[in-house]
C-alpha positions in Angstrom: -8.9 62.5 -0.8 -8.4 66.2 -1.0 -4.8 65.7 -2.1 -5.8 63.4 -4.9 -8.4 65.9 -6.1 -5.8 68.6 -6.0 -3.4 66.5 -8.0 -6.1 65.7 -10.5 -6.9 69.4 -10.9 -3.2 70.3 -11.6 -3.1 67.5 -14.2 -6.3 68.7 -15.9 -4.9 72.2 -16.0 -1.7 71.0 -17.6 -3.7 69.2 -20.3 -5.8 72.3 -20.9 -2.8 74.5 -21.0 -1.3 72.3 -23.8 -4.6 72.5 -25.7 -4.7 76.3 -25.4 -1.1 76.7 -26.5 -1.8 74.6 -29.6 -4.7 76.9 -30.5 -2.5 79.9 -30.0 0.2 78.4 -32.2 -2.4 77.7 -34.8 -3.7 81.3 -34.7 -0.1 82.5 -35.1 0.4 80.2 -38.1 -2.8 81.3 -39.7 -1.9 85.0 -39.3 1.6 84.4 -40.7 0.0 82.8 -43.9 -2.4 85.7 -44.2 0.3 88.3 -43.8 2.6 86.5 -46.2 -0.1 86.5 -48.9 -1.0 90.1 -48.2 2.7 91.0 -48.7 2.4 89.4 -52.1 -1.0 90.8 -53.2 -0.3 94.3 -52.0 3.4 94.2 -52.8 4.2 95.1 -49.2 7.7 93.7 -48.6 7.9 95.2 -45.1 5.0 93.1 -44.1 6.8 90.1 -45.6 9.8 90.8 -43.5 7.7 90.9 -40.4 6.4 87.4 -41.2 9.9 86.1 -41.4 10.8 87.8 -38.1 7.7 86.4 -36.4 8.6 82.8 -37.2 10.9 82.9 -34.1 7.8 83.4 -31.9 6.3 80.2 -33.4 9.5 78.4 -32.9 9.7 79.4 -29.2 6.1 78.3 -28.7 6.9 75.0 -30.3 9.7 74.4 -27.8 7.5 75.4 -24.9 4.6 73.1 -25.9 7.0 70.2 -26.4 8.4 70.7 -22.9 5.0 70.8 -21.4 4.0 67.6 -23.1 7.2 65.8 -22.0 6.7 67.1 -18.4 3.3 65.6 -18.3 4.6 62.2 -19.6 7.4 62.2 -17.1 5.5 63.4 -14.0 1.9 62.1 -14.6 2.5 59.0 -16.7 -0.7 59.3 -18.7 -2.5 56.3 -20.0 -5.3 55.5 -22.5 -6.9 58.6 -24.1 -4.7 61.0 -22.1 -1.6 59.4 -23.5 -3.1 59.5 -27.0 -3.7 63.2 -26.5 -0.2 64.0 -25.4 1.4 62.0 -28.2 -1.0 63.6 -30.7 -0.3 67.1 -29.3 3.5 66.6 -29.8 2.9 65.7 -33.4 0.3 68.5 -34.0 2.8 70.9 -32.5 5.5 69.9 -35.0 3.1 70.3 -37.9 2.2 73.9 -36.7 5.9 74.8 -36.5 6.4 73.6 -40.0 3.4 75.6 -41.2 5.1 78.7 -39.6 8.3 77.9 -41.6 6.3 77.6 -44.8 4.6 80.9 -44.2 8.1 82.5 -43.8 9.1 80.8 -47.0 6.1 82.3 -48.8 7.0 85.7 -47.4 10.6 85.4 -48.8 9.3 84.6 -52.2 6.8 87.4 -52.0 9.6 89.9 -51.2 11.5 88.7 -54.3 8.5 88.9 -56.5 7.7 92.4 -55.3 11.0 93.6 -56.8 9.8 92.6 -60.3 6.9 93.4 -62.6 3.9 91.2 -61.8 3.8 88.2 -64.1 0.0 87.5 -63.9 -3.0 88.4 -61.7 -3.0 86.4 -58.5 -6.3 84.6 -58.5 -5.8 81.0 -57.5 -3.1 81.7 -54.9 -5.5 83.6 -52.6 -8.0 80.8 -53.0 -5.4 78.3 -52.0 -4.3 80.4 -49.0 -7.9 81.0 -47.8 -8.7 77.2 -48.0 -5.4 76.3 -46.3 -6.1 78.7 -43.4 -9.6 77.4 -43.0 -8.2 73.9 -42.9 -5.9 74.8 -40.1 -8.7 76.5 -38.1 -11.1 73.6 -38.6 -8.5 71.0 -37.7 -7.8 72.7 -34.4 -11.6 73.3 -33.8 -12.0 69.6 -34.4 -9.3 68.9 -31.8 -11.1 71.1 -29.2 -14.5 69.7 -29.9 -13.3 66.1 -30.6 -15.3 66.4 -33.7 -14.5 63.7 -36.3 -17.0 65.0 -38.9 -15.2 68.4 -38.9 -11.8 66.6 -39.2 -13.2 64.7 -42.2 -14.1 68.1 -43.8 -10.5 69.1 -43.5 -9.3 65.9 -45.1 -11.7 66.4 -48.1 -10.7 70.0 -48.6 -7.1 68.9 -49.2 -8.1 67.9 -52.8 -9.2 71.5 -53.5 -5.8 72.8 -52.7 -4.1 70.0 -54.6 -6.1 70.7 -57.7 -5.4 74.5 -57.6 -1.7 73.7 -57.2 -1.8 71.5 -60.3 -3.7 74.2 -62.2 -1.1 76.9 -61.3 1.8 74.6 -62.3 0.3 74.0 -65.7 -0.4 77.7 -66.3 3.0 78.8 -65.3 4.6 76.1 -67.4 2.9 77.6 -70.4 4.3 81.0 -69.5 7.8 79.7 -69.2 7.6 77.8 -72.5 6.3 80.9 -74.4 8.7 83.4 -72.9 12.0 82.3 -71.1 12.1 85.8 -69.4 9.3 84.7 -67.2 11.1 81.7 -65.8 12.4 83.3 -62.6 9.1 84.8 -61.6 7.1 81.7 -62.5 9.4 79.5 -60.4 8.9 81.8 -57.4 5.1 81.6 -57.8 5.3 77.8 -58.2 7.2 77.7 -54.9 4.5 79.8 -53.1 1.9 77.5 -54.5 3.8 74.4 -53.4 4.2 75.8 -49.9 0.5 76.4 -49.7 -0.1 72.8 -50.9 2.2 71.5 -48.2 0.5 73.7 -45.5 -2.8 72.0 -46.5 -1.1 68.6 -46.1 0.0 69.5 -42.6 -3.6 70.6 -41.8 -4.8 67.3 -43.1 -2.3 65.4 -40.9 -3.6 67.3 -37.9 -7.2 66.3 -38.8 -6.1 62.7 -39.2 -4.6 62.8 -35.7 -7.8 64.2 -34.3 -9.6 61.2 -35.6 -7.0 59.0 -34.0 -7.3 60.8 -30.7 -11.1 60.5 -30.6 -11.5 56.9 -32.0 -8.1 55.3 -31.7 -8.3 54.6 -35.5 -5.3 55.4 -37.7 -6.7 56.7 -41.0 -3.4 58.1 -42.4 -3.1 55.5 -45.1 -6.9 55.1 -45.8 -6.8 56.3 -49.4 -3.8 54.2 -50.2 -5.6 51.1 -48.8 -8.7 51.9 -51.0 -6.5 51.9 -54.1 -4.9 48.6 -53.2 -8.3 47.0 -52.8 
């Protein structure tokens, strides 16, 4: 009986360790986005380069989390909700790694923009960034709390970022049409906006997976099904 309890304790610690590492990866990803945007807003290219360098830390953590998940599957053979958690954790981990890549991409574009005169005041980009960071935080909080209502908040917030991305695209298109000399800078800003929009998509996917973990329901294609009906 004691041996079984001991084994169960090790198993529970392994699951908890995976959850804690996912939260750490999320915190690193949020910080990378914040620093990348600060690099742009304050024209601090050195900070941008530090974001690019720090992406390796997120990559290493991604590999470590994946190994932990595979070890649990191989050694513990989880079933039911535990199996859902492990498979969900693997997918969430991949999304966080991609968010880290996109933060590095934003930093690269910021460094390039810092070398040129500023095209326009950055108003909507910080709003997009703040919303995307909150979405990441809330999606992982939803994971920890197993809170479907919080996950739903994340899913709804995605539309805010989508709308801002569309708005920025239209505004920059006007700049380029009026003055071809702005094209290079406008495209770089568009790419930053698109990366932020994709980050929010990844946060939304994490929230969707939380709902699956808690309820067993797959709501990935819910909006598409509504349109079909």
